[in-house]
N, C-alpha and C positions, 0 to 999 in steps of 0.2 A: 372579237372582231364584230360580232352582231351588235353588241352594246355601242361600239363606236359608230356604226352605221346609223343606229336609231338616234343617237345623240346628234349626229350631223344633220339628220332629217329634221329634227326638232328645231335646230338652229336656223335652217333654211326657211321653214314655215314661219318661225317667229319673225325673221327678217322681212318676209313678205307682208305679214300682218302689220308690222310697225311702219313699213313704207306706205301702206295704204291707209294708215291712221284708223284702223279698225279697233273698236273697243273689245278687249278680250278679258273676260272675268273667269277666274279659276276659283273653284269652291272647295273649301275644306270639308272632308267627309263628316266631320263632327259638327260643323257649323258653329264652333264655339271659340275658335282662336283665329287670330289674324294670320293668314297664309301669305308669306312673301312670294311673289310670283316673278316679277322682274321683266315679264314680256309685255304686259299690257294693262294689268290691273291687280288690285288686292281687294279682299272682302273681309268684313268684320261684322259680327253681331254685336251691336252697341248695347242693347238691352233686350230682354225677353220677358215672357209671362205677363204681357199686358192684356187687359180685358176690354175688348172691343174698342181699341183706340181709333181716333178719327183725325186728329191733327197733331203735328209736331212743329215746334218753333224753337230755333236755337237762341239761347241767351248770350249776352255779351261775355258772361263768365265762362262760357264753354259748356255749361249745362243745358239741358233741354226741358221745355215745357211740353207736356203731352195731354190732350184731352181724351178721356174715356167716356163713351156714350152713357153709361149708367149714372154719371154725375160727379166724376172725380177728375181733378186737375193734378197731374203728376209733375214733380220737379225731379229730374233725373241727372245725377252726377255720379259721384262715388257711391252714393246711397239713393234710394227711391223714396221721396217724401210725398205723401198723399194729402191733397188739399181739397176737402169736400166743397162742392158748389151747391148751394141751396136752390130749391124750386125747379129742379130738372125733372122732366117727365120723359123717361126712357120708354118709348113705344115704337116698335117697328124700326124705321130708319131715323126716327127722331131721338133726341137726347142732347147731351153736351157735344157740340160739333166744332164749329170754327173757333180759331184763336189767332189773335194778332197783337203784336207789340206796337205801342205808340212810337212814331219816329224819334221822339225825344225820351224814350223809355229810361235811359240811364239817369236822366234828371228827375222825371216825374213818377217812374215806376208803374205807369198805366198799362194795363192789359185789357183786351177786348175779347168777349166771349159771345158766341152765337149758340143759343140753346132753345130746346123745346120745353114748353111749360103748359100749364092748364089755366084757362080762364072760364070759370064755371065748369061746364061739361065739354067745352071746346079745347082742342089743341091749338096752341099758338106758338110762334117762334119770336124771339126778341134778341137784341144785342145789348149787352151790359158792359159797363166799364168798371174796373176795380184798380186799386193801387195794391201792388204786390210788394210786401215787405216782411222780412223775417218768416218766410214760408207761410204767410197768412194773407187773406184778402180783406181789404179795407175800402171804405168810401164808395160803396156801390152806387152807380148811377145808371139808370136805364137810358140808353142812347136811342133805341127805336123799339117800339112795342107793337103787338098785334099784327105781326106778319102771319098770314094764314099758314096753319100747320096741319099735318095729317100723319098717319103712320107711314106714308110714302111721299116722296118728292118734296123734301124739306130744304133743298139747296144746302146752304150752311157755310160756304167758304167766305172768309173775310180777309181783307188785305189792304194795307195802305199803298197808294200809288205814288209815282214820282211827284205828283202834285200835293202830296201829304194829305190827301182826302181819303176817307174810308170807303172802300167798295165792298158790296155785300151781294152774294148770289142767293136767290130765293127760288124754290120750286113752285110748280103750279098747284101743289097740295091736292092733286086729284081732280081739280076743276080746270079743265083744259082751256075753256073760254076766257078765264081770268088772265091768261098770259097775254091776250090781245087788248086788255083793258088797262090803259095807262093810269087809271085812277086806283087800281088795285096794286098791292105790294107783291102779289104772287106771280111767279114766272118772269122774274125781272133780274137785272143787275141794278142795284141801288148805289147812290153816291151821297155821302154826308161829310160835314165837317167833323172834327174829332169830338165835339160836344153834342152832336146830333142835329145841328142847324143845317138847313137846306142851302147848298151853294147857289149863289145868284144866277149862275149860268146853266143850271140843270134845265133840260129841254122842255119839261112839262110843268114847271113851277112847283114840283114836289120832289120826293126822293128818287124818282125813277130816272135812270140813266139810259138804259136800253130795255127792250121788251120783246115778247114773243119767244121766251125761253121755256123749255120744259122742265129742266132740272140741271142747272149748271153747278159744277162742283170744283172747278179749277180756274184760277186767275194767275196770269203771268204777264209781265211787261218786258218787251224786248229792248235792245240797247238804243233804239230810236224812240222809245217811249210809247210804242203801240201796245194796246191791251189785247190779250188773247184769252179766250175762255173755252174750257171743255164743257160738253153738254151731253147728257144722256138722251138717246133717242127713244123710240117706241119700245115698249116692253111686252112681256107675256109671250104668247106663241109667235107673234110677229116682232121679234127683237131685231136689233140692227139700227143702222142710220145714226150712230153716235157721231158727235160733231166736234170739230175744232174751229172756232169762230174768231174772226178779227173784229173787235168791238169798236163801234163808233157811236158817239153821243146821239141819242134820239132815234137810233135805227131799230127796225122791226126784224127780228130773226125768224119769224114765220110760223112758230108753233101755235096751234096745231094745223095750220093751213097748208104748209109745205114741209117736206123732209127730203133728206138726201140731196141729190143734184137738182131737184125741182126748183123752178123759178116762178115768181109772180111779181108784178109791178108793186113797188113800195116795200118789198121784203128782201132780206139778205140771205143768199145761199151760203152755206158754210165753205170755208177755204178747203177743208178736208172732211170726209166722212167715212165711216167704216163700211158702207154699203149694206145691202139687205142680208147678206149671208154671213156677216161677222159682227160680233158684239164686243166693243171695248169696255163698256160701262166705265167711262173715264172718271177719275177722281182728281186729286190735286195736280198742279202743274207748276213748272219752274222754267225759267229761261237761263241758259248758259252756253257759251261757246258756239253761238249761232244756231242753237236748236231749242225748241220747246220740248222738254221731257214731261210726260204725264203718266200717271199711274193707271193701270187697268184692273178693275175688279173682276168681272166675269172673264175678261180677256187674260187675266193672270200674267200680265206682261208690263214691263216698263217700256213705253213707246217713246221714240225720239223723232220728232218732226223737224227735219233739217230745213231751215228757212233760206230763201233767196228773196230778200226784201219782204214783201207781204204775201208771198206765195210759199207753199210747201213743196220743196224740190224732191224730197224723198221721205218715206216713213220707215223707220227701222225698229225692229222688235228686239228687246233685250230681256233676259231672264225669263223667257216664256215658260211658265209652268214650274219654275224652280222653287218659288216660295209661295205659291198659291195667290190668293187675292191681294192686290196691292191698292192701298187707299190714298196715300199721299207721298209727295216727294219734296225734298228740300236740298239746297246746295250751300255748302260752306267751303270757301276756297276751291280746292280742286277735288272735292269729294261730293258725291251724291248720296243722300240719305233717303231710304225708302221705308215706308211704314206698311206692314201687312195688316190684313183684315180677314182672318180666317175663323174668328170666333164670333162672327156677327150673325150666325144662323144660316148662312148661305155658303160657307166654305167647309173645308175638311181640315180641322186643326191637326197640326203635327206637334211633336214634342217641342216645348218652349214657346209656342205661339201665344200671343202675337208678338212681333219683334220690330225693332228698328235695325235696318241693315245699312252698313256703310260701304259704298263702292268708291274706291280711289282709282281714278283713271289717269293715265299718263298721256300727255300731249306730245307725241313723238314727231 
């Protein structure tokens, strides 16, 4: 009789959750097999034992490309193929970072990499293009060079927008004032043609699309074509004020002059921020089903910003603390894929770290 009552209670709770369209993720104790749930979600460990991964991008074949900061590009399917990338300087937050496929990848095989390297004794970042074929990289072309680099605040996210132009996030590389200088590549979102040419309608006649950024690491476009970006706020003892910004061409997002809800003429206040008492340390972002999902490193959370037009109606936390630091997020059909970052020197690695985790959610 007791088992019958417990089963009935579970069914009632499940029905309420499904009616309210709440995501419910159930976790296998071993974290190694797909657990069929049936109430709201499923979870699967797609791959594990990654070394400081930074970005993951699905291939048309169903395989994945993953960057590892020490300078390795992985192709992951049934097997894991390691493709070395030359010239990578892995120091602090720098290394092999962003990855993007050309919009016409199936025809030309072009991939784009954002990486930290050395120029003399200086650290720099740059974007390179390669042709990927037979698990090797060919036809290297430097798309953009001499982006200021440092052991911290290197930005690194790259993505093609709906306009088929390449967008690039850069950090201030420890020089806060550079974020306000539209002649500098630091602390910006940049926009280029696929071959490195500057679009004629860029606002400052150079690669700069928006400025006043501290360290943006997530880019996502909503169904209306609006660009959203996540950004790290202040660090150290005074952490907090991480941001979700709606990006417009030529706009100034205020760093280091304003933060949080502060306002100043000619500067844009974020649509949402973490406040002074919480730190998201946001990474990659993706748009799906009316929400921006973004990964949280220090927050150890998958955040969901539910949008109403260009406003955030609600911010929901998923997976808080379940898998440690989360670096990036991707979406394929009705599944979210999340990349962990527990082996970067700031996390507490667990067995199998780092991992790609697949979350299948049901739209009831």
